[in-house]
N, C-alpha and C positions, 0 to 999 in steps of 0.2 A: 681820937688818935689811933692809927693802925698799930697793931702790936705784932711783933715777930719774936718767937721764942728761939733762942740759939743755945743748944745744949752740947757740951763736950762729952764725948763717949769713948768707950773702948769696947772690945769684943765681950768683955765680962759683964758690962752694965748697960749695953745698948738698949735692951728692952725696957729697962727702968728709965733710961734717958728719954725714950720716946714717950713713955707715960708721963714723965715730968713735963716735957714740952707741951703735950696736948693739954695737960691740966693748967699750965701757966697761961694758955690763951683761953681758958675757961670754955672749952668746947661743949661741955654738957649744957651750958645755958642756952645754946641755940640749936644744937643737934637733936632734933626730936626723935625719941625712940619709936614712936608710932610709925614713922616713915621708913621705907627701905633705905639703907645706906649703901650706896655703890662704892666699892673700893676700886678706883680706876688705876690699874697698874700701867707701867710704862715698859714696853718691850721694843727697844730700838734695834735689836738684833736677835735672831733666834739662837745665836751662840752666847755663852757667857763671856762677857768682857767687862772688866772693872769700870764702874761709873756709867756704863752704857744703859742699863735697865734697872728697874726696881730691884732692890736687894731682898733676899729672903728674910733677913732680920728686920728690915723696914716693914715689910708686909706682916711678919709675925708680930712685931711690936705693936702695930696699930690694931690688929685683930685682938691681941691679948688685952690691950687696954679697953677696947670697946666691950669685949665679952665680960671683963671684970666689972664693968659698969652696967651690965645687963642690956646691952644693945644686941639683940638676937636676930634681927632681920638684916643680915649682912650679905651682900652680893658682889663678889669679885667679878670684874669685867675686863676683858681683853679685846684688843682690836688687832687685826692683821694689817699688813700693808701689801702693796703690789710686790714687795721684795722681802717681806718678813713673814714667816709662818708662826702664828700665835700659839699653836699647840706645841710645836717644838720649842718655841721660846719659853713658854710657861714651864715646861719640863726641864730644860737646860739651865734656866735661871732659878730653879728650885721653888718656883711659885706653887707648882702642883703639890710638892711635898708639904708646903705650909698649909694649903687648903685641906689636905688629908689629915694633917695634925689637928686642925680645928673643926673637921667635919663639915666643910663648906663646899658648895657646888657653884661653879662659875658659869658665866656666859661668854660667848665670843660674839662680839657685836656685829661682825660682818656677815654672819651666817645664820640661817634659820636654826631655831625657831624665833630668834630675835626679830621683832617686828619694827620696821621703820615707817614713820608716818610723816605727812607733810606738816610743817610748822610755819606759821606766819608770825614773825617777830612783832612785838608791840611797839618797838621804837625803830627809828631810822638806822639802817646799817651803812657801813662804809663801802663794802664791795661785794658781799656774798650774794645779794639779790641780783647783782649784775652778772656774776659768774654763773649762777644757777637760776636763770630767768624762769625755768620751768617749775621752780619751787625748791625750798630747802627742806630736806628730810632729815629727821633725827630719830634715835631709838625711842620707842614709846615708853620703855621702862624708865627712862631718865626723868620724865615729867612727874613732878611731885616727890621725887626721891632726893635725899641728901646725897652729896658726892664728896669723897675724899680722894684727892689726887696724890699719887705716889711717885713723883719725879725724882731724878737724880740731878746733882749739880754738875753741869758740863757745858762746854762751849758748843757752838753750832755754826756750820759754814754759811748758813743763810740768815740766821737771826742773832749772831754774836754769842748769845747764850740761850739755853733752853731750860725750862723749869715747869712751874705750875701752870702758867697760861698756855704753853705749848702742849701740855699734856691733854688738853681738851681737843686738840686737833684730830687725834685718832679716834676719839670716842664720838664726837658730834658730827663728823663728816664721813661720808662713805668712801669707797675706793676711788672716787674721782677727786679726792682731796688734793692730789698733786696739781690739779688745774689751778689751784690758788697760790702756788709757790711764788709766782712773780709779784704777788701782792700779799705776801705772807704776814707782814706786820699788821696790816689792816684786817686781815682775816682773823688773827688772834684776838684783836679787839672786838670784832663782831661776835666771835664765839663766847667771849667773856660776857658780853651784853646778853646773849641768849641764855647762858648759864644762870645769870642773875634773875632771869624771868622764869626759868623752869625748875630750879633747885631751891628748896626752902633754906638750905645751908650748903656752903662750899668751904671745905677745909683742905689745906695742903700740908703734907709732911714730906719734906725734901731730904733725901739722903745725901750727905757729903762726907760719909766715912771714906769712900773713894770719891775723888772728884776728877773730872775729865778735862784735859787741856789739848787744844789743837783742832784739827778738822773734824769735829764731832758732827753727828752723834755716835759715829762708830770708830773711825780711824784715829783714836786719841792716844795720848800718853796719860797714864793714871798717876794720881798722887794721893797719898793718905792724908786726910784732913780731919778725921775724927769728929765730925759735926753732924748734928741733926737740926733741921729748922722746921718750925711749925707756925702756921698763921691761917687766919680766916680771910685775910686779904691777899688775893693771888698776885696783885701788882706789887705789893710791899715785899712779899717773900722773894719774888724774882728780883726786885731792886736790891735787897740785901745780898742775895747770891751774886748778883752782878758786881756789887761793891766789893765783896770778898775776892772775886776773881780779878779785881783791879780795874774794872770798867766804871765810868760815870754812868749810872743808870739812865740818865736823861739823854745820853748819846745812843741808846738802844731804842729804836723807833717805836716798837710795840709798847714798851714801858711808858715812854713819854706820851704816846697817843692815848693810852688807857688812863693815865693820870689826868691829862687834859680833858678827857671825856667824863671824868668824875667816877670812874669805875674802880678806883683804888688809889693808894698813895705810892708814887714812885720817887718822892723826895726823901732821900736817905736821912736828911736832917729833921724830918717830921715823923719818922717812924720810931715808935718806942720798942727798943730791943730789951727783952727780959731774959733771965736765965744767966748765961755766962757771957763775959765781955769779949768783944771782938775788936777792941780799940787797936788801931794801927795795924791790923792784920790785912795784908794784901798778898794775893797769890801770884800776881803778875802773869795771868794766863793770856794766851794768844789765840784768837779765833781766825786770824787773818790767813793762816796757812790753808792751802787747798790740796785735795787729792786730784788725781787725773779725772775721776768721775765728777767731782764737784765743779772743776773748771769747765767741763763740758756743759753741765747743767746751768751754770751762771751765764755761759755764752748764749744759751737758749732763752733764759728768763730775762736777762738784762743786757746782753751783748749783741754781737753782730748777727746772731741767728734768731733774734727776737721775732722777725717777720715769719719765721718758720715754726713758731711755737705750737700753733694749733695742728699743723701737719705732723710734727714730730711727736707731740705729747698728748694730742686730743683726737687722734684718728685711728683707723684700724691698724696702722703700722706701729702704734705705740709699744707693742711688746719688745721691740728692739732695745728700748731704753731699760726695760726691766731686766732683760738678759744681760745687757752691758753692766748694769749695776751689780747684779748677782755675780757675774764673772769677776769683776774687779775686787769686790769686797770678800766674797766667799772663797773664790779659787786662788786669787793672788794675795790680797792683803792679809787675810787671816792666816793663810798657810805660811807665808814668808816673813811676816812682821808680827802679826797679832799673837800667834801662839807663844812666841818668846816672851811677850809682855804678860800674857796670861800665866805662864809658868812661873814668872817672877812674883806675880801677885799671889799665887797659891802658896808661896813660901812665907808669906806674912801671917800675922795673927788673924787678919780678916779672911785670908784665904783658908786658914784652918777652920774658922767658924763656918765659912761657906761649905766646906766638906761635911761638916756635922749635920747639915740639913739634908 
């Protein structure tokens, strides 16, 4: 039976809570110390916005627990996107400060000297080999390394919710990853299959101290939920997060597909939840809202502009879409809406903890 640890925390005990959650799923039994352990952060925006990216206490807590157990070969890994700068993101979300605290050096997966190599999956894929017929390339350092995903609990305009499975999207695919958005659910299942082939162990520690509701992963409303979730089963931890948000996990296509493919358990009734009870807890989140930017993207991926997808998003004119996204989120949304929400968050106890990093 798949196990998910759910731990209730506050800013004073969150590091201990992360340690408790990791030990409840008995991570030491399968996370080999001899292997490099990659700490795959999530940076959905180069700005700090609550619930958007890996929190500094999440990052700090996982590293602290691993170091206390004498895991010394730790490698934080970031990826950029066509619209997110990973260097600025790591600094603004206080990841760089946590690295310095623990004396760690990170890699940025999209840039040299990180080496990408062609990888031939051992099992049949759903879509990736069709999207990338020239071959699938992955970071060489991933092969034979453990990986710990550090997602946050938030909704998403394309996948309803995003978490552990989606966190592999940035790490395993290069900057052409947006080519897969029209088949994003199948892509996430393919990526989990590849992860199971290349990583000796996969662990996820999901931060729901702040949780994001609305047109994620950026233009959200934050809510304080004071939870940390931990699991070795990427499907199960996402299913529990979806359940907490108020969704039936099996109505989320990537969870149902992964469950049916035998890659994990998406059936909330067959997942063992340890730690603290979540009986009857439902957040009633809504991912159905769209921003102006996401409406345009959906028209291209699944709507009346589908026939123009390759021209608009896979040709030399594609920078128009990057510029439009940056303008909308960075120039308009953050300036006129986001800053007010960030300022309110900074007045909370979690905001105070963020300042301390």
